[in-house]
MMTF fields as JSON, N, C-alpha, C and O atoms, coordinates in Angstrom:
{
  "mmtfVersion": "1.0.0",
  "mmtfProducer": "UNKNOWN",
  "numBonds": 479,
  "numAtoms": 480,
  "numGroups": 120,
  "numChains": 1,
  "numModels": 1,
  "chainsPerModel": [1],
  "groupsPerChain": [120],
  "chainIdList": ["A"],
  "bondAtomList": [4, 2, 8, 6, 12, 10, 16, 14, 20, 18, 24, 22, 28, 26, 32, 30, 36, 34, 40, 38, 44, 42, 48, 46, 52, 50, 56, 54, 60, 58, 64, 62, 68, 66, 72, 70, 76, 74, 80, 78, 84, 82, 88, 86, 92, 90, 96, 94, 100, 98, 104, 102, 108, 106, 112, 110, 116, 114, 120, 118, 124, 122, 128, 126, 132, 130, 136, 134, 140, 138, 144, 142, 148, 146, 152, 150, 156, 154, 160, 158, 164, 162, 168, 166, 172, 170, 176, 174, 180, 178, 184, 182, 188, 186, 192, 190, 196, 194, 200, 198, 204, 202, 208, 206, 212, 210, 216, 214, 220, 218, 224, 222, 228, 226, 232, 230, 236, 234, 240, 238, 244, 242, 248, 246, 252, 250, 256, 254, 260, 258, 264, 262, 268, 266, 272, 270, 276, 274, 280, 278, 284, 282, 288, 286, 292, 290, 296, 294, 300, 298, 304, 302, 308, 306, 312, 310, 316, 314, 320, 318, 324, 322, 328, 326, 332, 330, 336, 334, 340, 338, 344, 342, 348, 346, 352, 350, 356, 354, 360, 358, 364, 362, 368, 366, 372, 370, 376, 374, 380, 378, 384, 382, 388, 386, 392, 390, 396, 394, 400, 398, 404, 402, 408, 406, 412, 410, 416, 414, 420, 418, 424, 422, 428, 426, 432, 430, 436, 434, 440, 438, 444, 442, 448, 446, 452, 450, 456, 454, 460, 458, 464, 462, 468, 466, 472, 470, 476, 474],
  "bondOrderList": [1, 1, 1, 1, 1, 1, 1, 1, 1, 1, 1, 1, 1, 1, 1, 1, 1, 1, 1, 1, 1, 1, 1, 1, 1, 1, 1, 1, 1, 1, 1, 1, 1, 1, 1, 1, 1, 1, 1, 1, 1, 1, 1, 1, 1, 1, 1, 1, 1, 1, 1, 1, 1, 1, 1, 1, 1, 1, 1, 1, 1, 1, 1, 1, 1, 1, 1, 1, 1, 1, 1, 1, 1, 1, 1, 1, 1, 1, 1, 1, 1, 1, 1, 1, 1, 1, 1, 1, 1, 1, 1, 1, 1, 1, 1, 1, 1, 1, 1, 1, 1, 1, 1, 1, 1, 1, 1, 1, 1, 1, 1, 1, 1, 1, 1, 1, 1, 1, 1],
  "groupList": [{"groupName": "THR", "atomNameList": ["N", "CA", "C", "O"], "elementList": ["N", "C", "C", "O"], "formalChargeList": [0, 0, 0, 0], "bondAtomList": [1, 0, 2, 1, 3, 2], "bondOrderList": [1, 1, 2], "singleLetterCode": "T", "chemCompType": "L-PEPTIDE LINKING"}, {"groupName": "GLN", "atomNameList": ["N", "CA", "C", "O"], "elementList": ["N", "C", "C", "O"], "formalChargeList": [0, 0, 0, 0], "bondAtomList": [1, 0, 2, 1, 3, 2], "bondOrderList": [1, 1, 2], "singleLetterCode": "Q", "chemCompType": "L-PEPTIDE LINKING"}, {"groupName": "ASP", "atomNameList": ["N", "CA", "C", "O"], "elementList": ["N", "C", "C", "O"], "formalChargeList": [0, 0, 0, 0], "bondAtomList": [1, 0, 2, 1, 3, 2], "bondOrderList": [1, 1, 2], "singleLetterCode": "D", "chemCompType": "L-PEPTIDE LINKING"}, {"groupName": "MET", "atomNameList": ["N", "CA", "C", "O"], "elementList": ["N", "C", "C", "O"], "formalChargeList": [0, 0, 0, 0], "bondAtomList": [1, 0, 2, 1, 3, 2], "bondOrderList": [1, 1, 2], "singleLetterCode": "M", "chemCompType": "L-PEPTIDE LINKING"}, {"groupName": "ILE", "atomNameList": ["N", "CA", "C", "O"], "elementList": ["N", "C", "C", "O"], "formalChargeList": [0, 0, 0, 0], "bondAtomList": [1, 0, 2, 1, 3, 2], "bondOrderList": [1, 1, 2], "singleLetterCode": "I", "chemCompType": "L-PEPTIDE LINKING"}, {"groupName": "SER", "atomNameList": ["N", "CA", "C", "O"], "elementList": ["N", "C", "C", "O"], "formalChargeList": [0, 0, 0, 0], "bondAtomList": [1, 0, 2, 1, 3, 2], "bondOrderList": [1, 1, 2], "singleLetterCode": "S", "chemCompType": "L-PEPTIDE LINKING"}, {"groupName": "GLU", "atomNameList": ["N", "CA", "C", "O"], "elementList": ["N", "C", "C", "O"], "formalChargeList": [0, 0, 0, 0], "bondAtomList": [1, 0, 2, 1, 3, 2], "bondOrderList": [1, 1, 2], "singleLetterCode": "E", "chemCompType": "L-PEPTIDE LINKING"}, {"groupName": "LEU", "atomNameList": ["N", "CA", "C", "O"], "elementList": ["N", "C", "C", "O"], "formalChargeList": [0, 0, 0, 0], "bondAtomList": [1, 0, 2, 1, 3, 2], "bondOrderList": [1, 1, 2], "singleLetterCode": "L", "chemCompType": "L-PEPTIDE LINKING"}, {"groupName": "GLY", "atomNameList": ["N", "CA", "C", "O"], "elementList": ["N", "C", "C", "O"], "formalChargeList": [0, 0, 0, 0], "bondAtomList": [1, 0, 2, 1, 3, 2], "bondOrderList": [1, 1, 2], "singleLetterCode": "G", "chemCompType": "PEPTIDE LINKING"}, {"groupName": "TRP", "atomNameList": ["N", "CA", "C", "O"], "elementList": ["N", "C", "C", "O"], "formalChargeList": [0, 0, 0, 0], "bondAtomList": [1, 0, 2, 1, 3, 2], "bondOrderList": [1, 1, 2], "singleLetterCode": "W", "chemCompType": "L-PEPTIDE LINKING"}, {"groupName": "LYS", "atomNameList": ["N", "CA", "C", "O"], "elementList": ["N", "C", "C", "O"], "formalChargeList": [0, 0, 0, 0], "bondAtomList": [1, 0, 2, 1, 3, 2], "bondOrderList": [1, 1, 2], "singleLetterCode": "K", "chemCompType": "L-PEPTIDE LINKING"}, {"groupName": "PRO", "atomNameList": ["N", "CA", "C", "O"], "elementList": ["N", "C", "C", "O"], "formalChargeList": [0, 0, 0, 0], "bondAtomList": [1, 0, 2, 1, 3, 2], "bondOrderList": [1, 1, 2], "singleLetterCode": "P", "chemCompType": "L-PEPTIDE LINKING"}, {"groupName": "ALA", "atomNameList": ["N", "CA", "C", "O"], "elementList": ["N", "C", "C", "O"], "formalChargeList": [0, 0, 0, 0], "bondAtomList": [1, 0, 2, 1, 3, 2], "bondOrderList": [1, 1, 2], "singleLetterCode": "A", "chemCompType": "L-PEPTIDE LINKING"}, {"groupName": "VAL", "atomNameList": ["N", "CA", "C", "O"], "elementList": ["N", "C", "C", "O"], "formalChargeList": [0, 0, 0, 0], "bondAtomList": [1, 0, 2, 1, 3, 2], "bondOrderList": [1, 1, 2], "singleLetterCode": "V", "chemCompType": "L-PEPTIDE LINKING"}, {"groupName": "ASN", "atomNameList": ["N", "CA", "C", "O"], "elementList": ["N", "C", "C", "O"], "formalChargeList": [0, 0, 0, 0], "bondAtomList": [1, 0, 2, 1, 3, 2], "bondOrderList": [1, 1, 2], "singleLetterCode": "N", "chemCompType": "L-PEPTIDE LINKING"}, {"groupName": "ARG", "atomNameList": ["N", "CA", "C", "O"], "elementList": ["N", "C", "C", "O"], "formalChargeList": [0, 0, 0, 0], "bondAtomList": [1, 0, 2, 1, 3, 2], "bondOrderList": [1, 1, 2], "singleLetterCode": "R", "chemCompType": "L-PEPTIDE LINKING"}, {"groupName": "TYR", "atomNameList": ["N", "CA", "C", "O"], "elementList": ["N", "C", "C", "O"], "formalChargeList": [0, 0, 0, 0], "bondAtomList": [1, 0, 2, 1, 3, 2], "bondOrderList": [1, 1, 2], "singleLetterCode": "Y", "chemCompType": "L-PEPTIDE LINKING"}, {"groupName": "PHE", "atomNameList": ["N", "CA", "C", "O"], "elementList": ["N", "C", "C", "O"], "formalChargeList": [0, 0, 0, 0], "bondAtomList": [1, 0, 2, 1, 3, 2], "bondOrderList": [1, 1, 2], "singleLetterCode": "F", "chemCompType": "L-PEPTIDE LINKING"}, {"groupName": "CYS", "atomNameList": ["N", "CA", "C", "O"], "elementList": ["N", "C", "C", "O"], "formalChargeList": [0, 0, 0, 0], "bondAtomList": [1, 0, 2, 1, 3, 2], "bondOrderList": [1, 1, 2], "singleLetterCode": "C", "chemCompType": "L-PEPTIDE LINKING"}, {"groupName": "HIS", "atomNameList": ["N", "CA", "C", "O"], "elementList": ["N", "C", "C", "O"], "formalChargeList": [0, 0, 0, 0], "bondAtomList": [1, 0, 2, 1, 3, 2], "bondOrderList": [1, 1, 2], "singleLetterCode": "H", "chemCompType": "L-PEPTIDE LINKING"}],
  "groupTypeList": [0, 1, 2, 3, 4, 5, 1, 6, 1, 7, 8, 9, 3, 10, 11, 6, 12, 13, 7, 4, 14, 12, 5, 15, 8, 5, 13, 13, 2, 4, 0, 12, 7, 12, 8, 12, 7, 1, 5, 10, 12, 4, 12, 8, 12, 12, 4, 2, 13, 16, 11, 1, 6, 11, 10, 5, 14, 12, 6, 6, 17, 4, 5, 11, 7, 15, 1, 13, 2, 14, 18, 4, 4, 0, 11, 19, 13, 8, 8, 5, 0, 3, 6, 12, 1, 6, 14, 4, 8, 13, 6, 13, 12, 6, 10, 7, 4, 10, 16, 5, 2, 14, 8, 5, 5, 17, 12, 5, 13, 14, 17, 11, 6, 13, 0, 7, 11, 12, 19, 11],
  "groupIdList": [1, 2, 3, 4, 5, 6, 7, 8, 9, 10, 11, 12, 13, 14, 15, 16, 17, 18, 19, 20, 21, 22, 23, 24, 25, 26, 27, 28, 29, 30, 31, 32, 33, 34, 35, 36, 37, 38, 39, 40, 41, 42, 43, 44, 45, 46, 47, 48, 49, 50, 51, 52, 53, 54, 55, 56, 57, 58, 59, 60, 61, 62, 63, 64, 65, 66, 67, 68, 69, 70, 71, 72, 73, 74, 75, 76, 77, 78, 79, 80, 81, 82, 83, 84, 85, 86, 87, 88, 89, 90, 91, 92, 93, 94, 95, 96, 97, 98, 99, 100, 101, 102, 103, 104, 105, 106, 107, 108, 109, 110, 111, 112, 113, 114, 115, 116, 117, 118, 119, 120],
  "secStructList": [7, 6, 6, 1, 5, 7, 2, 2, 2, 2, 2, 6, 1, 7, 6, 6, 7, 3, 3, 3, 3, 7, 1, 7, 4, 4, 4, 5, 7, 2, 2, 2, 2, 2, 2, 2, 2, 2, 6, 6, 1, 1, 1, 3, 3, 3, 3, 7, 7, 7, 1, 1, 7, 7, 1, 1, 6, 6, 1, 7, 7, 7, 7, 4, 4, 4, 4, 7, 6, 6, 3, 3, 3, 7, 1, 1, 7, 6, 6, 7, 1, 2, 2, 2, 2, 2, 2, 2, 2, 2, 2, 2, 2, 2, 2, 2, 2, 2, 2, 2, 2, 2, 7, 5, 7, 6, 6, 7, 1, 1, 1, 7, 7, 7, 5, 7, 7, 7, 7, 7],
  "xCoordList": [34.568, 35.544, 35.96, 36.425, 35.699, 36.136, 35.872, 34.709, 36.706, 36.565, 35.344, 34.414, 35.567, 34.795, 34.829, 33.765, 35.891, 36.268, 36.401, 37.533, 35.329, 35.299, 35.007, 35.031, 34.694, 34.58, 33.432, 33.445, 32.506, 31.343, 31.848, 31.687, 32.5, 32.931, 33.957, 33.837, 34.898, 35.971, 35.122, 35.38, 34.163, 33.444, 32.666, 32.243, 32.454, 32.003, 32.993, 32.641, 34.406, 35.467, 35.764, 35.748, 36.032, 36.41, 37.707, 38.57, 37.955, 38.988, 40.305, 41.391, 40.105, 41.481, 41.607, 42.59, 40.814, 40.913, 42.246, 42.655, 42.759, 43.811, 43.35, 42.871, 43.475, 43.012, 44.311, 45.297, 44.304, 45.251, 44.817, 43.939, 45.471, 45.083, 46.323, 47.178, 46.402, 47.18, 46.516, 47.044, 45.407, 44.533, 44.783, 45.669, 43.968, 43.834, 43.719, 43.076, 44.615, 44.721, 43.466, 43.179, 42.688, 41.407, 40.297, 39.201, 40.619, 39.451, 39.376, 38.264, 40.52, 40.255, 40.446, 41.409, 39.463, 39.597, 40.668, 40.36, 42.045, 43.173, 42.966, 43.382, 42.282, 41.897, 41.176, 41.534, 40.15, 39.379, 40.034, 39.846, 40.969, 41.66, 42.775, 42.952, 43.371, 44.339, 43.639, 44.176, 42.388, 41.589, 41.121, 40.905, 40.906, 40.495, 41.65, 41.507, 42.946, 44.13, 44.572, 44.848, 44.615, 44.996, 44.008, 44.453, 42.669, 41.782, 41.757, 40.978, 42.563, 42.675, 41.133, 40.7, 40.349, 39.193, 39.446, 38.737, 40.516, 41.169, 42.709, 43.456, 42.943, 44.313, 45.409, 46.404, 45.334, 46.182, 46.012, 44.974, 46.921, 46.775, 48.1, 49.127, 47.999, 49.06, 48.757, 47.896, 49.347, 48.793, 50.095, 51.226, 49.791, 50.804, 50.608, 51.451, 49.2, 48.791, 47.899, 47.139, 48.216, 47.619, 47.183, 47.767, 46.052, 45.383, 46.175, 45.767, 47.363, 48.218, 49.693, 50.057, 50.375, 51.776, 52.83, 52.573, 53.979, 54.858, 55.413, 55.727, 55.462, 55.889, 57.358, 57.793, 57.985, 59.51, 60.216, 59.665, 61.073, 61.881, 62.341, 62.7, 62.352, 62.536, 61.24, 61.253, 60.164, 58.96, 58.534, 58.489, 58.247, 58.08, 56.627, 55.687, 56.741, 55.396, 54.608, 55.076, 53.475, 52.592, 51.368, 50.529, 51.25, 50.138, 49.703, 50.593, 48.688, 48.459, 49.003, 49.363, 49.094, 49.476, 51.107, 51.678, 51.553, 53.027, 53.137, 54.187, 52.025, 51.982, 51.451, 51.215, 51.265, 50.458, 51.289, 51.861, 51.525, 52.502, 52.042, 52.856, 50.648, 50.106, 49.699, 48.715, 50.498, 50.157, 51.686, 52.695, 51.679, 52.879, 52.514, 51.397, 53.381, 53.301, 54.47, 55.654, 54.035, 55.21, 55.164, 54.032, 56.105, 56.168, 55.505, 56.169, 54.34, 53.734, 54.622, 54.981, 55.027, 55.837, 55.191, 55.831, 53.667, 53.148, 53.104, 53.238, 52.95, 53.118, 54.57, 54.754, 55.543, 57.075, 57.852, 59.04, 56.663, 57.31, 57.683, 57.129, 58.633, 58.859, 57.602, 57.496, 56.752, 55.501, 54.719, 54.194, 54.696, 53.779, 54.311, 53.519, 55.629, 56.217, 56.328, 56.479, 56.241, 56.184, 54.747, 54.592, 53.85, 52.436, 52.179, 51.414, 52.699, 52.283, 53.146, 52.645, 54.29, 54.944, 54.071, 53.78, 53.545, 52.829, 51.446, 50.989, 50.832, 49.481, 49.753, 49.054, 50.765, 51.225, 51.407, 50.902, 52.094, 52.507, 51.275, 51.009, 50.499, 49.137, 48.264, 47.68, 48.068, 47.498, 47.913, 47.12, 49.221, 49.786, 49.649, 49.498, 49.712, 49.625, 47.956, 47.611, 47.053, 45.595, 45.473, 44.814, 46.045, 45.925, 46.321, 45.541, 47.608, 48.427, 47.38, 47.169, 46.836, 46.15, 44.658, 44.199, 43.998, 42.689, 42.232, 41.063, 43.361, 43.246, 42.255, 41.642, 41.945, 41.242, 42.119, 43.067, 41.572, 42.313, 41.171, 41.256, 40.008, 39.203, 39.533, 40.417, 38.801, 39.254, 40.768, 41.419, 41.141, 42.391, 42.054, 40.964, 42.939, 42.838, 43.31, 42.583, 44.38, 45.034, 45.285, 46.08, 44.679, 45.031, 43.583, 42.811, 43.285, 41.947, 41.426, 42.229, 40.221, 39.479, 39.52, 38.756, 40.225, 40.104, 40.031, 40.401, 39.514, 39.469, 39.98, 39.487, 40.906, 41.459, 40.346, 39.721, 40.161, 39.452, 40.076, 41.283, 39.152, 39.309, 40.154, 39.819, 41.03, 41.78, 41.321, 41.387, 40.858, 40.468, 41.572, 41.415],
  "yCoordList": [75.805, 74.784, 75.015, 74.162, 76.511, 77.137, 76.072, 75.686, 75.652, 74.856, 73.828, 73.651, 73.183, 71.958, 71.071, 70.616, 70.794, 70.012, 70.763, 71.138, 71.06, 71.802, 71.011, 69.783, 71.662, 71.031, 69.999, 69.074, 70.155, 69.351, 67.809, 66.704, 68.117, 67.117, 66.317, 65.092, 66.837, 66.13, 65.227, 64.06, 65.963, 65.168, 63.866, 63.098, 63.568, 62.473, 61.29, 60.135, 61.801, 60.905, 59.993, 60.484, 58.696, 57.72, 58.037, 58.589, 57.692, 58.154, 57.63, 58.07, 56.578, 55.938, 56.774, 56.581, 57.491, 58.14, 59.222, 59.93, 59.124, 60.06, 60.942, 60.436, 62.324, 63.028, 63.517, 63.867, 63.541, 63.833, 64.909, 64.705, 65.923, 66.981, 67.535, 68.211, 67.256, 67.573, 68.241, 68.261, 68.768, 69.559, 70.952, 71.484, 71.556, 73.242, 73.327, 72.612, 74.546, 74.811, 75.211, 74.823, 75.894, 76.468, 75.273, 75.529, 74.128, 72.957, 72.763, 72.75, 72.591, 72.181, 73.345, 74.107, 73.465, 74.342, 74.048, 73.424, 74.59, 74.304, 74.333, 73.477, 75.41, 75.607, 74.468, 73.889, 74.126, 73.078, 71.711, 70.947, 71.391, 70.117, 70.203, 69.19, 71.262, 71.437, 70.848, 70.041, 71.392, 70.987, 69.734, 69.314, 68.976, 67.622, 66.702, 65.709, 67.108, 66.425, 66.349, 65.277, 67.65, 67.909, 67.048, 66.509, 66.854, 66.289, 64.81, 64.119, 64.271, 62.799, 62.563, 61.47, 63.306, 63.029, 62.15, 61.194, 62.532, 61.883, 61.326, 61.829, 60.354, 59.896, 60.753, 60.86, 61.417, 62.043, 62.682, 62.45, 63.459, 64.171, 64.272, 64.176, 64.507, 64.869, 65.826, 65.523, 66.978, 68.335, 68.695, 68.645, 69.066, 69.802, 70.948, 71.498, 71.515, 72.827, 73.437, 72.841, 74.8, 75.58, 76.948, 77.641, 77.297, 78.498, 79.686, 80.557, 79.877, 80.93, 80.217, 79.568, 80.335, 79.968, 80.986, 82.111, 80.695, 81.804, 82.12, 81.234, 83.484, 83.886, 83.757, 83.942, 83.414, 83.364, 82.448, 82.305, 82.029, 81.365, 82.059, 81.505, 83.541, 84.426, 84.807, 85.639, 84.146, 84.524, 83.149, 82.01, 83.545, 82.366, 81.796, 82.436, 80.362, 79.485, 79.641, 79.138, 80.237, 80.078, 79.325, 79.65, 78.273, 77.425, 76.727, 76.321, 76.67, 75.729, 74.408, 73.835, 73.811, 72.469, 72.392, 71.346, 73.372, 73.078, 72.744, 72.323, 72.94, 72.608, 71.214, 70.87, 70.491, 69.152, 67.997, 67.925, 67.019, 65.759, 64.84, 64.165, 64.737, 63.737, 64.325, 63.917, 65.302, 65.838, 65.884, 66.29, 65.458, 65.626, 66.716, 66.75, 67.62, 68.836, 69.047, 69.097, 69.162, 69.239, 70.583, 71.054, 71.268, 72.409, 72.532, 73.05, 72.105, 72.089, 71.6, 72.279, 70.084, 69.406, 68.28, 67.613, 67.942, 66.791, 66.755, 65.631, 67.707, 67.604, 67.52, 67.629, 67.303, 67.346, 65.808, 65.502, 65.011, 63.633, 63.556, 64.322, 62.635, 62.44, 62.02, 62.462, 61.227, 60.889, 62.012, 62.188, 62.897, 63.929, 64.955, 65.474, 65.335, 66.088, 65.758, 66.609, 64.213, 63.864, 63.82, 63.868, 63.74, 63.968, 65.293, 65.48, 66.353, 67.643, 68.092, 68.867, 67.564, 67.807, 67.323, 68.11, 66.039, 65.43, 66.275, 66.469, 66.74, 67.475, 68.816, 69.16, 69.396, 70.723, 70.509, 71.327, 69.473, 69.31, 69.157, 69.814, 68.102, 67.82, 68.985, 69.186, 69.849, 71.273, 72.268, 72.992, 72.285, 73.105, 72.513, 73.242, 71.126, 70.651, 70.818, 71.007, 70.739, 70.999, 72.374, 72.653, 73.216, 74.691, 74.956, 75.482, 74.611, 74.71, 74.141, 74.767, 72.801, 72.012, 72.707, 72.697, 73.34, 73.53, 74.922, 75.3, 75.594, 77.075, 77.01, 78.066, 76.045, 76.013, 75.873, 75.104, 76.82, 76.654, 76.336, 76.825, 75.499, 75.172, 74.447, 73.592, 74.807, 74.414, 74.689, 73.903, 75.921, 76.387, 76.92, 77.462, 76.799, 77.128, 78.906, 79.858, 78.907, 80.359, 81.053, 81.992, 80.662, 81.393, 81.373, 80.431, 82.549, 82.834, 81.805, 81.364, 81.379, 80.504, 81.19, 82.151, 80.921, 81.674, 80.519, 79.391, 80.845, 80.321, 80.982, 82.054, 80.452, 81.119, 80.927, 79.87, 81.982, 81.861, 80.708, 80.493, 80.079, 78.879, 79.335, 80.42, 78.793, 79.093, 77.916, 76.705, 78.55, 77.64, 76.936, 76.17],
  "zCoordList": [108.249, 108.773, 110.172, 110.928, 110.489, 111.693, 112.969, 113.091, 113.772, 115.017, 114.82, 115.607, 113.572, 113.233, 114.409, 114.829, 114.952, 116.008, 117.273, 117.576, 118.121, 119.256, 120.513, 120.422, 121.845, 122.812, 122.838, 123.65, 122.0, 122.093, 121.395, 121.912, 120.077, 119.286, 120.155, 120.135, 120.874, 121.546, 122.688, 122.982, 123.195, 124.326, 123.792, 124.655, 122.503, 121.951, 121.637, 121.4, 121.674, 121.555, 122.763, 123.891, 122.577, 123.581, 124.201, 123.518, 125.623, 126.114, 125.662, 126.039, 124.761, 124.229, 122.8, 122.086, 122.507, 121.148, 121.073, 121.993, 119.752, 119.41, 118.298, 117.283, 118.443, 117.41, 116.644, 117.292, 115.138, 114.439, 113.321, 112.482, 113.429, 112.447, 111.618, 112.19, 110.338, 109.368, 108.215, 107.103, 108.46, 107.338, 107.332, 106.664, 108.108, 108.397, 109.825, 110.594, 110.102, 111.622, 112.134, 113.266, 111.529, 112.05, 112.266, 112.764, 111.908, 112.043, 113.43, 113.957, 114.184, 115.508, 116.531, 116.439, 117.548, 118.494, 119.654, 120.669, 119.395, 120.124, 121.657, 122.437, 121.965, 123.488, 124.007, 125.033, 123.31, 123.699, 123.785, 124.731, 122.536, 122.484, 123.833, 124.51, 124.101, 125.218, 126.58, 127.339, 126.729, 127.671, 127.857, 128.994, 126.734, 126.604, 126.929, 127.642, 126.317, 126.529, 128.071, 128.608, 128.769, 130.234, 131.05, 132.064, 130.703, 131.532, 131.299, 131.955, 130.403, 129.743, 129.397, 129.764, 128.83, 128.004, 126.908, 126.593, 126.331, 125.04, 125.408, 126.247, 124.706, 125.086, 124.621, 125.337, 123.426, 122.969, 121.632, 121.012, 121.124, 119.579, 119.079, 119.752, 117.648, 117.079, 116.069, 115.244, 115.997, 115.37, 114.557, 115.039, 113.252, 112.384, 111.809, 111.101, 112.129, 111.579, 112.764, 113.527, 112.693, 113.708, 113.307, 112.474, 114.002, 113.543, 113.414, 112.647, 114.115, 114.072, 114.051, 115.032, 113.109, 112.965, 112.972, 112.544, 113.413, 113.498, 111.924, 111.129, 111.666, 110.432, 109.944, 108.807, 111.018, 110.781, 111.934, 113.025, 111.724, 112.967, 114.054, 115.094, 113.823, 115.011, 115.824, 116.732, 115.427, 116.1, 116.944, 116.479, 118.252, 119.119, 118.62, 118.151, 118.874, 118.767, 119.909, 120.931, 120.004, 121.222, 121.032, 120.192, 121.84, 121.68, 123.243, 123.991, 123.509, 124.755, 124.713, 125.741, 123.392, 123.402, 123.878, 124.188, 123.867, 124.209, 125.664, 126.149, 126.368, 127.887, 128.099, 129.257, 127.244, 127.084, 126.951, 125.863, 127.811, 127.624, 126.635, 126.004, 126.413, 125.398, 124.05, 123.434, 123.62, 122.355, 121.567, 122.144, 120.324, 119.559, 118.708, 118.191, 118.519, 117.706, 116.656, 116.991, 115.4, 114.402, 113.762, 113.659, 113.332, 112.62, 111.138, 110.241, 110.918, 109.623, 108.544, 107.582, 108.828, 107.834, 107.174, 106.362, 107.525, 107.144, 105.666, 105.183, 104.868, 103.492, 102.742, 101.53, 103.742, 103.181, 102.988, 103.093, 102.667, 102.589, 101.106, 100.317, 100.669, 99.369, 98.443, 97.299, 98.954, 98.383, 97.976, 96.877, 99.179, 98.786, 97.864, 97.077, 97.861, 97.041, 95.69, 94.814, 95.426, 94.165, 93.524, 92.303, 94.293, 93.998, 93.67, 92.724, 94.303, 94.096, 92.607, 91.793, 92.454, 91.115, 90.102, 89.202, 90.081, 89.102, 88.952, 87.825, 90.032, 90.065, 89.13, 88.176, 89.558, 88.984, 87.62, 86.852, 87.129, 85.758, 84.899, 83.893, 85.497, 84.699, 84.637, 83.572, 85.693, 85.543, 84.564, 83.962, 84.417, 83.48, 82.033, 81.052, 81.96, 80.515, 80.151, 78.985, 81.154, 80.842, 80.409, 79.408, 81.074, 80.681, 79.404, 78.609, 79.062, 77.976, 76.61, 75.571, 76.979, 75.906, 75.459, 74.317, 76.716, 76.392, 77.187, 77.271, 77.742, 78.133, 79.251, 79.41, 80.06, 81.203, 82.548, 82.711, 83.503, 84.871, 85.846, 86.972, 85.511, 86.308, 87.603, 87.646, 88.666, 89.851, 90.439, 91.126, 90.025, 90.646, 91.928, 92.113, 92.854, 94.249, 94.317, 94.603, 94.046, 94.28, 92.858, 92.827, 91.733, 90.436, 89.923, 90.103, 89.241, 88.828, 87.859, 87.037, 87.849, 86.792, 85.552, 85.458, 84.594, 83.216, 82.284, 82.608, 81.041, 79.927, 78.745, 78.395, 78.109, 76.938, 75.669, 75.575, 74.749, 73.834, 72.854, 72.747, 72.23, 71.269, 70.057, 69.581, 69.567, 68.368, 67.349, 67.56, 66.242, 65.057, 64.524, 63.573]
}
């Protein structure tokens, strides 16, 4: 998914289009996006995730999007709504129950897939 949205794909967009990325920072070529915004090839963008994010509040956020007026940038908070947090809580609880009930961690993202031995 690296640079899935690059200069080529941005060129396909209509001038009144607005690109929104709240998925993964590496999906959009930020330099190409900044160029498309500066040249008004697209109307605007709203970006919540970035290829490189500061590791702390003390580290400066560096991005060509900071120089563009027709772009809303937010600090990776798209998933911080009440609805999103509730959904995450429900999903985690369901996965823990599934693991407890049948010992499977199938489709885990950052936990190894394991299967507990069956108990008679």
